[in-house]
C-alpha positions in Angstrom: 97.2 48.2 26.7 99.1 44.9 26.8 102.9 45.1 27.3 103.6 43.0 24.2 101.3 44.9 21.8 101.2 48.4 23.1 100.5 51.0 20.4 102.6 53.6 22.2 104.6 54.3 19.0 101.5 54.4 16.8 99.4 57.5 16.9 95.9 57.2 15.4 95.2 60.3 13.5 92.8 62.0 11.1 94.0 64.2 8.2 92.2 63.9 4.9 94.6 66.3 3.2 97.7 64.3 3.8 99.3 62.4 0.9 101.7 59.5 1.1 105.4 60.0 0.8 107.9 57.3 -0.3 108.7 56.4 3.3 105.1 56.0 4.4 103.5 52.6 5.1 100.8 51.3 2.7 98.1 48.8 3.9 96.5 47.0 1.0 93.7 44.6 2.0 91.9 41.8 0.2 89.0 41.2 2.5 90.8 40.8 5.9 94.1 39.6 4.4 96.9 42.2 4.0 99.6 42.5 1.4 103.0 42.4 3.1 106.6 42.4 1.9 108.7 39.3 2.7 112.4 39.1 3.3 113.2 35.5 4.0 111.2 34.6 7.1 110.5 38.2 8.0 107.3 40.0 7.0 106.5 43.7 7.3 104.2 46.5 6.0 105.6 47.8 2.8 106.5 51.5 2.2 105.2 53.3 -0.7 108.6 53.2 -2.4 108.5 49.4 -2.2 105.8 49.2 -4.9 108.0 50.5 -7.6 106.1 50.7 -10.9 103.0 49.2 -9.5 100.3 51.8 -9.2 98.4 52.4 -6.0 95.0 53.8 -5.4 95.3 57.6 -5.6 92.6 58.0 -2.9 94.6 56.5 -0.1 93.2 57.0 3.4 95.4 58.2 6.2 94.9 56.3 9.5 97.8 57.3 11.7 101.6 57.6 12.2 104.2 55.0 13.2 107.6 56.3 14.3 107.1 59.4 12.1 105.9 57.6 9.0 102.3 57.9 7.9 100.1 54.8 7.6 97.6 54.7 4.7 94.8 52.3 3.6 94.8 51.6 -0.2 92.7 49.5 -2.5 94.1 46.0 -3.5 96.5 45.8 -6.4 95.4 44.0 -9.6 98.8 42.3 -9.7 101.0 41.2 -6.7 104.6 42.4 -7.0 107.5 39.9 -6.6 108.4 39.5 -2.9 104.9 40.3 -1.7 102.4 37.9 -0.1 99.0 38.1 1.5 98.7 37.2 5.2 95.5 36.2 7.0 94.7 37.6 10.5 96.0 34.5 12.2 99.3 34.7 10.2 99.5 38.4 11.0 99.5 37.7 14.7 102.2 35.0 14.2 104.6 36.6 11.7 104.6 40.4 12.0 106.6 42.3 14.6 104.5 43.8 17.4 104.1 47.3 16.1 103.4 46.4 12.5 100.9 43.8 14.0 99.1 46.6 15.8 99.0 48.9 12.8 97.6 46.1 10.7 94.9 45.3 13.3 93.7 48.9 13.3 93.9 48.9 9.5 91.6 45.8 9.4 89.0 47.5 11.6 88.9 50.7 9.6 89.2 49.0 6.2 86.2 46.8 7.1 84.2 49.8 8.4 84.8 51.8 5.2 84.0 48.7 3.0 80.8 47.9 4.9 79.3 51.4 5.0 78.6 52.7 1.6 75.0 53.8 2.1 72.9 55.3 4.9 70.9 52.9 7.0 68.3 55.5 7.7 67.4 56.7 4.2 69.6 54.8 1.8 71.5 57.8 0.6 75.2 57.6 -0.3 77.7 58.1 2.4 80.9 60.2 2.0 83.8 61.0 4.3 83.4 63.9 6.7 86.1 66.5 6.2 86.7 67.3 9.8 86.7 63.9 11.6 86.8 60.2 11.0 83.2 59.7 10.2 80.9 59.1 7.3 77.9 61.4 6.5 74.8 60.9 4.4 74.5 63.6 1.8 70.7 63.3 1.9 69.7 63.3 5.6 73.0 64.2 7.2 73.1 61.0 9.3 76.6 60.6 10.7 78.2 57.1 11.1 81.3 56.6 13.3 83.6 53.5 13.3 82.0 50.5 14.8 83.2 49.5 18.3 81.7 46.5 20.1 82.2 46.2 23.9 83.0 42.7 25.2 84.0 41.0 28.4 86.6 38.3 29.0 87.0 36.6 32.3 89.5 34.4 34.2 87.4 32.1 36.4 89.1 30.3 39.3 88.0 27.5 41.7 90.7 27.1 44.3 93.9 26.2 42.4 92.1 25.6 39.1 91.4 27.9 36.1 88.5 27.4 33.7 89.6 27.3 30.1 87.5 26.6 26.9 88.1 26.0 23.2 85.9 28.0 20.8 84.3 25.8 18.2 85.2 28.3 15.4 88.8 28.9 16.5 91.4 28.2 13.8 93.9 27.2 16.4 94.1 24.5 19.2 94.3 27.2 21.9 92.2 27.0 25.0 91.2 30.5 26.2 88.9 32.3 28.7 85.2 32.7 28.5 84.3 35.8 26.6 81.3 37.5 24.9 79.7 40.7 23.8 77.8 43.0 26.2 74.1 43.2 25.3 72.0 46.4 25.2 70.9 47.4 28.7 73.5 45.2 30.5 76.2 46.3 32.9 79.6 44.7 32.4 79.2 42.6 35.5 75.8 41.3 34.3 77.4 40.4 31.0 80.1 38.4 32.8 77.6 36.4 34.8 75.3 35.8 31.8 78.1 34.7 29.4 79.6 32.3 32.0 76.2 30.8 32.7 75.3 30.5 29.0 78.6 29.0 27.9 79.6 26.7 30.8 76.7 26.7 33.2 78.3 27.9 36.4 77.8 30.9 38.8 80.5 33.3 39.6 81.1 36.0 42.3 83.9 38.4 43.3 84.0 39.9 39.8 87.0 42.2 39.6 88.1 44.4 36.8 91.6 43.8 35.5 92.2 46.0 32.4 90.9 46.7 28.9 92.3 46.1 25.5 91.2 47.3 22.1 90.9 44.3 19.8 90.6 45.7 16.2 90.5 42.2 14.6 86.8 42.0 15.6 86.2 45.8 16.1 85.9 45.1 19.9 86.9 46.7 23.1 87.7 43.8 25.5 87.3 44.4 29.2 89.1 41.8 31.3 87.9 40.5 34.6 88.7 37.8 37.2 86.0 35.9 39.0 85.5 33.0 41.4 83.2 30.0 40.8 80.6 29.5 43.5 78.6 26.4 44.1 78.7 23.5 41.7 81.8 23.6 39.4 80.4 21.0 37.0 80.6 22.4 33.4 77.5 22.3 31.2 79.0 23.0 27.8 77.3 25.3 25.2 78.1 23.1 22.2 77.1 25.7 19.7 79.9 28.0 21.0 82.5 25.7 22.5 84.0 22.4 21.5 85.5 21.7 24.9 86.1 23.2 28.4 87.7 22.1 31.6 89.4 23.1 34.9 93.2 23.2 34.7 95.9 23.6 37.3 98.9 25.9 36.7 101.2 23.0 36.2 99.0 21.3 33.6 97.8 24.0 31.2 96.8 23.2 27.6 98.0 25.2 24.6 97.1 28.9 25.3 97.1 32.2 23.4 100.3 34.3 23.2 100.8 37.6 25.1 99.2 39.6 22.3 95.8 39.0 23.9 94.4 39.9 27.3 93.4 36.2 27.5 97.0 35.1 27.2 98.1 37.6 29.8 95.5 36.6 32.3 96.2 32.9 31.9 99.9 33.6 32.5 99.2 35.6 35.6 97.2 32.5 36.9 100.1 30.2 35.9 102.5 32.5 37.9 100.3 32.5 41.0 99.3 36.2 40.6 95.6 35.7 40.5 
């Protein structure tokens, strides 16, 4: 886990018999935006008692515990209470304190999974929650569905004293980041690194070394971080469907980069500090 967003105070858990107490945290989502309580320029996950007379979904789903308080998913409210506001995923990463940010990220992943899995993909039967684990089961054919997790790679590529950074065409920010992509069926992680780098920027890499992994619930991913070295020609051939720009940067001349919440931001800072 990354130092800045370590979930060491948040324990994922399963307990379909647990009900919310006044002190427990309630995560209400509208698509991927979450309802938070604001206090000036501070934003945080509301407790059940904060909703006052506003009625919550009685079928709240327990997802874990933060500092002794339960965390529950609940359906959106028909009316937003005063002092509450919806934040998008980008705003969540900017405005919430690190532990609330992590709980919300996990909530986004599980809320999307429950929302997107109503019927069995095998026979079309209705899915219901299993009583003994976090899974959904078809009442007709007993097919069991677990939460989606997509393995992905992200890699810091160096060439001498330069680091390759790219800007994703769909990114809502101006950040330049590392090359990343999902692992395909039948690939090793090393093969995925080589393929993604070749596809997106047209270069070959060697000395692929594992750094660390990071769950990234915003996209239901498990990110596996690597370092690698460019071999041969360093001229970039840009995949313009995926990227709007890419280039080689020295530590003293980096563009705008992600914060420390992401493994990308951490790896870029290690390069900046001369540690990779």
